[in-house]
C-alpha positions as CSV (number, residue, x, y, z in Angstrom):
1,M,96.4,111.0,104.9
2,K,95.4,109.3,101.8
3,K,93.5,106.6,103.4
4,T,91.4,109.5,105.4
5,L,90.8,111.5,102.4
6,S,89.5,108.1,100.2
7,V,87.2,107.5,103.7
8,T,86.2,111.0,103.8
9,L,85.5,111.1,99.8
10,F,83.8,107.3,100.1
11,L,81.2,108.8,102.8
12,V,80.5,112.2,100.8
13,M,79.6,110.1,97.8
14,A,77.4,107.7,100.0
15,V,75.8,110.5,101.4
16,V,75.2,111.9,97.8
17,L,73.8,109.1,96.6
18,L,71.7,108.7,99.5
19,M,70.0,111.8,98.9
20,A,69.7,111.3,95.3
21,L,67.6,107.9,96.3
22,A,65.6,109.7,98.9
23,V,64.9,113.0,97.8
24,P,61.8,113.0,94.9
25,A,62.2,115.6,92.4
26,Y,60.7,118.8,92.5
27,A,58.4,120.2,89.4
28,A,61.1,121.4,86.8
29,E,58.8,124.4,86.3
30,P,57.9,127.3,89.3
31,A,54.4,127.5,90.3
32,K,52.1,129.9,88.0
33,K,50.0,132.3,89.6
34,V,46.5,132.7,88.9
35,E,44.9,135.6,86.3
36,T,42.6,137.7,88.1
37,N,39.6,139.4,86.7
38,S,39.5,137.2,83.7
39,G,35.9,136.2,83.7
40,V,36.9,132.5,84.5
41,K,34.3,130.3,86.2
42,V,35.6,127.4,88.4
43,M,35.5,123.9,87.0
44,H,34.7,121.7,89.6
45,A,36.2,118.2,90.5
46,A,33.4,116.3,88.7
47,D,34.3,118.3,85.1
48,W,37.8,116.4,85.5
49,K,36.2,113.6,86.6
50,E,36.7,111.3,83.0
51,E,40.0,112.7,82.2
52,F,41.7,112.1,85.5
53,P,39.5,109.2,87.3
54,N,42.1,108.1,89.5
55,Q,43.1,111.9,91.0
56,Y,39.2,112.0,91.4
57,Q,38.6,109.1,93.0
58,S,41.6,109.6,95.7
59,W,40.4,113.2,95.9
60,M,36.9,111.7,97.2
61,M,38.6,109.3,99.5
62,T,39.3,112.1,101.9
63,S,36.1,111.6,103.1
64,E,37.6,108.4,105.0
65,N,39.2,111.1,107.3
66,D,35.9,111.8,109.0
67,G,37.0,111.7,112.8
68,L,36.3,115.2,114.5
69,D,37.9,115.6,117.6
70,D,36.6,118.5,120.2
71,Y,39.7,120.4,121.3
72,L,37.9,122.0,124.1
73,E,37.1,118.7,125.7
74,Q,40.5,117.3,125.3
75,Y,42.3,120.9,126.4
76,P,39.9,122.8,128.9
77,M,42.6,125.1,129.1
78,L,41.5,126.7,126.0
79,V,38.1,127.9,127.3
80,T,40.4,130.5,129.7
81,L,43.0,131.0,126.6
82,Y,40.5,131.7,124.1
83,E,38.0,133.6,126.6
84,G,36.2,136.2,124.5
85,Y,36.7,134.8,121.4
86,G,34.7,132.4,119.2
87,F,37.3,129.0,119.7
88,A,36.3,129.1,123.6
89,K,32.9,128.4,121.9
90,D,33.8,126.0,119.6
91,Y,36.9,124.3,118.2
92,K,36.9,121.0,116.6
93,G,40.1,119.6,114.9
94,A,40.6,119.3,111.3
95,R,39.6,116.4,109.1
96,G,39.6,115.5,105.1
97,H,38.9,118.1,102.7
98,F,35.6,116.4,102.1
99,Y,34.0,117.6,105.2
100,D,35.1,121.4,104.4
101,I,31.6,123.0,103.7
102,E,29.7,120.6,106.4
103,D,32.3,121.7,109.0
104,I,32.0,125.4,108.4
105,E,28.5,125.5,108.2
106,A,28.2,123.4,111.2
107,T,30.7,125.5,113.5
108,G,29.5,126.9,116.5
109,R,31.7,129.9,116.1
110,P,30.1,133.2,114.8
111,H,30.8,133.8,111.0
112,P,29.2,137.2,110.1
113,M,31.1,137.8,106.8
114,A,32.5,136.0,103.9
115,N,36.3,135.9,104.7
116,C,35.3,132.9,107.0
117,W,35.0,130.9,103.5
118,T,38.5,131.7,102.6
119,C,40.2,128.4,102.2
120,K,37.0,126.3,102.3
121,T,36.1,126.4,98.9
122,P,37.3,127.0,95.4
123,D,34.0,129.2,94.8
124,F,35.0,131.8,97.0
125,T,38.5,131.8,96.0
126,N,37.4,132.9,92.4
127,M,34.7,135.4,93.7
128,V,37.9,137.2,95.1
129,N,39.7,136.4,92.0
130,E,36.8,138.2,90.0
131,E,35.6,140.8,92.2
132,G,38.5,141.7,94.4
133,I,38.7,142.0,97.9
134,G,35.2,143.7,98.8
135,A,33.9,139.9,98.3
136,Y,35.4,139.4,102.0
137,M,32.8,141.7,103.3
138,K,29.8,140.2,101.5
139,D,27.3,138.5,104.0
140,W,28.1,135.3,104.8
141,T,24.9,133.7,103.8
142,E,24.5,135.4,100.6
143,V,28.1,133.7,99.3
144,Q,27.0,130.4,100.9
145,A,24.1,130.1,98.9
146,Q,26.6,130.1,95.8
147,I,29.0,127.4,97.3
148,T,29.2,124.2,95.6
149,E,31.8,122.0,96.9
150,G,35.0,122.3,99.1
151,I,38.8,122.4,98.5
152,S,39.4,120.8,95.1
153,C,40.9,121.2,92.0
154,Y,40.7,124.6,90.9
155,N,42.4,125.7,94.3
156,C,45.7,124.2,93.4
157,H,45.7,124.0,89.6
158,A,43.0,126.9,88.5
159,N,41.3,125.3,85.6
160,T,44.3,123.8,84.5
161,P,45.0,120.1,86.1
162,G,48.5,119.2,85.7
163,D,49.6,122.7,86.2
164,I,50.3,124.0,90.1
165,T,48.6,127.1,90.0
166,I,48.5,129.7,93.1
167,T,45.2,130.9,93.2
168,H,44.8,132.7,96.6
169,T,46.4,135.9,95.5
170,Y,47.4,136.9,99.3
171,W,50.0,134.2,99.1
172,I,51.5,135.1,96.1
173,D,51.7,138.5,98.0
174,A,53.1,136.7,101.3
175,V,55.9,135.0,99.8
176,G,56.8,138.2,97.4
177,D,60.3,137.8,95.5
178,D,60.6,134.3,96.6
179,F,57.5,132.9,94.6
180,D,60.0,131.3,91.9
181,S,62.3,129.7,94.5
182,I,59.7,127.5,96.6
183,A,58.6,124.5,95.4
184,P,55.0,124.3,93.7
185,A,53.7,121.8,96.1
186,N,54.8,123.6,99.1
187,L,53.2,126.8,97.6
188,A,50.1,125.1,96.6
189,C,49.8,123.5,100.6
190,G,50.9,126.6,102.0
191,Q,48.3,128.9,100.6
192,C,45.8,127.7,103.1
193,H,48.0,125.8,105.8
194,N,49.6,129.3,106.7
195,E,49.2,132.0,109.8
196,Y,46.8,134.4,108.5
197,Y,44.7,137.3,109.7
198,F,41.9,139.0,108.4
199,E,43.0,143.4,107.9
200,P,40.9,145.4,110.4
201,E,39.3,147.5,107.6
202,T,39.0,145.7,104.6
203,K,38.4,142.2,106.6
204,A,40.4,140.5,103.6
205,T,42.7,137.6,104.3
206,T,46.1,138.7,104.7
207,I,49.4,137.3,105.6
208,A,51.9,138.6,108.5
209,H,54.9,138.5,106.0
210,S,56.1,139.0,102.2
211,S,59.0,137.2,102.3
212,L,60.5,133.7,103.6
213,A,62.8,135.6,105.7
214,G,59.9,137.6,107.3
215,M,58.2,134.4,108.3
216,A,60.0,133.7,111.5
217,P,57.7,133.7,114.3
218,E,59.4,136.6,116.2
219,T,59.4,138.7,112.8
220,M,55.6,138.1,112.3
221,L,55.2,138.8,116.1
222,A,56.9,142.1,115.4
223,Y,54.8,142.9,112.6
224,F,51.5,142.3,114.4
225,N,53.3,144.6,117.3
226,D,53.8,147.2,115.1
227,G,50.9,149.7,114.7
228,A,51.9,151.2,111.5
229,N,51.3,148.1,109.6
230,F,47.4,148.5,110.1
231,S,44.8,150.7,108.9
232,T,43.8,151.2,112.6
233,D,47.2,152.3,113.5
234,E,47.8,150.4,116.5
235,P,48.8,146.6,117.2
236,F,47.0,144.2,115.4
237,A,44.5,141.7,118.1
238,D,42.1,139.2,117.1
239,W,40.1,140.1,120.0
240,T,40.8,141.5,123.7
241,N,40.3,139.3,126.9
242,P,37.4,140.4,128.6
243,R,38.9,139.7,131.9
244,T,42.3,140.5,131.4
245,G,42.5,143.2,128.9
246,V,45.2,141.5,126.7
247,R,44.5,142.0,122.9
248,Q,45.6,138.7,122.0
249,I,46.5,137.2,118.5
250,K,45.0,134.2,117.5
251,V,47.3,131.8,115.7
252,Q,46.1,129.7,112.8
253,H,47.7,126.4,111.4
254,P,51.2,127.7,110.4
255,E,52.3,124.7,108.8
256,F,54.2,126.5,105.9
257,E,56.2,128.8,108.3
258,T,56.9,125.9,110.5
259,F,58.1,123.4,107.7
260,L,60.2,125.7,105.8
261,G,61.3,127.8,109.1
262,A,64.9,128.0,110.5
263,G,66.1,124.3,111.6
264,S,63.5,122.2,109.7
265,P,65.5,119.1,108.8
266,H,63.5,118.3,105.4
267,A,62.8,121.5,104.1
268,S,65.4,121.3,101.5
269,T,64.7,117.8,100.3
270,F,61.0,117.1,100.4
271,T,57.9,118.6,99.6
272,C,54.3,118.3,101.4
273,A,53.5,116.2,98.4
274,D,56.6,114.1,98.7
275,C,55.1,112.9,102.2
276,H,51.3,113.6,102.4
277,M,50.5,112.8,98.5
278,P,51.7,109.3,97.9
279,T,53.0,108.2,94.3
280,V,50.3,105.1,93.5
281,T,50.4,102.8,90.5
282,A,47.1,102.3,88.8
283,E,45.6,99.0,87.1
284,D,47.1,100.2,83.6
285,G,50.4,100.4,85.1
286,S,50.7,104.2,85.2
287,T,51.4,106.5,88.2
288,Y,49.8,109.4,89.8
289,H,49.6,111.5,93.1
290,S,47.0,110.6,95.1
291,H,44.9,113.2,96.2
292,N,43.9,111.5,99.5
293,L,46.1,113.3,101.8
294,V,47.6,111.4,104.5
295,S,50.4,111.1,107.4
296,P,53.6,109.8,105.9
297,L,53.3,107.0,108.6
298,E,50.4,105.3,106.8
299,N,52.2,105.2,103.6
300,E,54.6,101.9,103.9
301,E,56.2,102.1,100.6
302,L,57.4,105.6,101.6
303,L,58.4,104.7,104.9
304,A,60.3,101.6,103.6
305,N,62.1,103.1,100.5
306,T,62.9,106.3,101.5
307,C,62.5,107.1,104.9
308,S,64.4,104.2,106.3
309,L,67.5,105.3,104.4
310,C,67.8,107.7,107.4
311,H,65.6,106.8,109.9
312,K,65.9,103.3,111.3
313,D,62.4,103.8,112.7
314,L,60.6,106.9,111.8
315,V,57.1,106.0,113.2
316,S,58.9,105.8,117.0
317,E,60.8,108.7,116.1
318,V,57.5,110.8,115.4
319,R,55.6,109.6,118.1
320,G,58.5,110.5,120.5
321,V,58.5,113.9,119.2
322,Q,54.9,114.5,119.3
323,A,54.7,113.0,122.8
324,E,57.4,115.3,124.1
325,I,55.7,118.4,122.4
326,E,52.5,117.5,123.7
327,D,53.8,117.3,127.1
328,R,55.5,120.7,126.9
329,T,52.7,122.3,125.2
330,N,50.5,121.2,128.1
331,A,52.6,122.1,130.8
332,V,53.5,125.9,129.3
333,G,49.5,126.2,128.8
334,A,49.0,125.6,132.4
335,Q,51.5,128.3,133.2
336,L,49.5,130.8,130.8
337,V,46.4,129.8,132.5
338,D,47.9,130.8,135.8
339,L,49.1,134.1,134.3
340,T,45.5,134.7,133.0
341,E,43.8,134.2,136.2
342,M,46.5,136.1,138.2
343,L,46.0,138.9,135.9
344,A,42.2,138.9,135.8
345,A,42.2,138.7,139.6
346,V,44.3,142.2,139.5
347,V,41.9,144.0,137.1
348,E,39.0,142.9,138.7
349,S,40.3,144.8,142.2
350,G,40.2,148.0,140.3
351,K,43.7,148.8,142.2
352,Y,45.6,149.4,139.2
353,T,45.6,151.5,136.2
354,D,46.2,150.3,132.8
355,E,49.4,152.4,132.4
356,Q,50.5,150.1,135.2
357,L,49.3,146.8,133.5
358,A,50.5,147.7,130.3
359,E,54.0,145.8,130.2
360,V,52.1,142.8,131.9
361,R,49.6,142.6,129.1
362,Q,52.3,142.9,126.2
363,L,54.1,140.1,127.7
364,A,51.2,137.7,128.1
365,R,50.0,138.6,124.7
366,D,53.5,137.7,123.4
367,A,53.9,134.4,125.3
368,Q,50.5,133.3,124.2
369,F,51.4,133.9,120.4
370,Y,54.4,131.8,120.7
371,W,52.5,129.2,122.8
372,D,49.6,129.0,120.1
373,F,51.9,129.0,117.0
374,V,52.9,125.2,118.2
375,F,49.5,124.6,119.9
376,V,47.7,125.0,116.2
377,E,50.5,123.5,114.1
378,N,49.1,120.4,112.8
379,A,52.1,118.2,113.1
380,E,52.5,118.5,116.7
381,G,56.3,119.4,116.4
382,V,57.7,116.9,113.6
383,H,57.8,119.5,110.5
384,N,60.2,121.4,112.6
385,P,61.3,120.4,116.3
386,S,64.0,122.8,116.6
387,L,61.6,126.0,115.9
388,T,58.8,124.4,117.8
389,R,60.9,124.0,121.4
390,D,62.3,127.6,120.7
391,C,58.7,128.7,120.8
392,L,57.7,126.8,123.6
393,N,60.8,128.3,125.3
394,R,60.0,131.7,124.3
395,A,56.7,131.5,125.6
396,E,57.8,129.8,128.8
397,S,60.2,132.5,129.6
398,I,58.0,135.4,128.7
399,C,55.3,134.2,130.7
400,T,57.7,133.6,133.7
401,E,58.6,137.2,133.1
402,A,54.8,138.4,132.9
403,I,54.4,136.8,136.4
404,T,57.2,138.4,137.9
405,A,56.1,141.6,136.5
406,L,52.9,141.3,138.0
407,E,54.1,140.4,141.3
408,A,56.3,143.6,141.1
409,V,53.0,145.8,140.4
410,T,51.1,144.3,143.1
411,A,53.9,144.3,145.8
């Protein structure tokens, strides 16, 4: 018995030691919240170049991530699944922050209002903070003339480098009373890497949750499906598919909700910065966080000194999960395409009323939401394999239910 207790105690101590060695410390202080209507003007990256040369140079290195994937060519199913919406016309993959302005100006998706500048530039972020949500409805080109640079120091630090300050006020609302309990680095990245929507009346960038508990995919979907949450008094939709009549939700890169969601293997031990902003030693021996955001698989020091404590071969593990999720996402996407085409044919026949098709449309909407939650999340499953698989399972199950319901209507 004593031997068993000793072994158990040793194992517990070993695990604690490994955790201490593996887990970088969170910032001691909570993140700050931006002060609005203060008359502040944005200090841009070049303004801090002399004081923070290493951070500035690493920020400039985001230009090296210059690949531009065409998702419509890689995934032809998107033309059907996003039919009637801008993403069916032009959908490019994300690349370095250096290209934020260039990419939004070149996009083939229409952008009549300024809200499309959200998360692309500190200039617009500050405009909202100083002028209020009316800025979201400004003319896109009017604001374009006032933009000077893409995501930079102000977005995460306001005008105080060294302090993490959340400058997107909608994100402060989105985490509510949980603000101080969330690692500052996660809040800073999460304010852009999240699932958002444009409020129907004001067109303001808005989040479908106001706490950590509310950010589960099923809770967010319930929020979108409840018309009482919106000024229109009807369930939210980004667009309506012209052939099926389904009022669709377009999910947007929910990295924060996925990484901190239920089942996440690392949410309690690592932050976004720990994995994507490597600690670098400068020539003078000082250390700093690189602002050239990279995959942790490119950080040999992190892999060797931290990841290897728990993972024998993290690179192979990650590639395995990504391959699995990619295959499954494509399979469920193909099933959704089949459902879309079946429903479109039934609608085109003109034999059935909206009341008869209401249940099928609702199921199709819900199934595509869960599928899209996975497709647009940029880690391809590895941020949270458990949550990702659950979303795909739900999408597949609901899609099958929709097909069965449609067959019953047309029997």
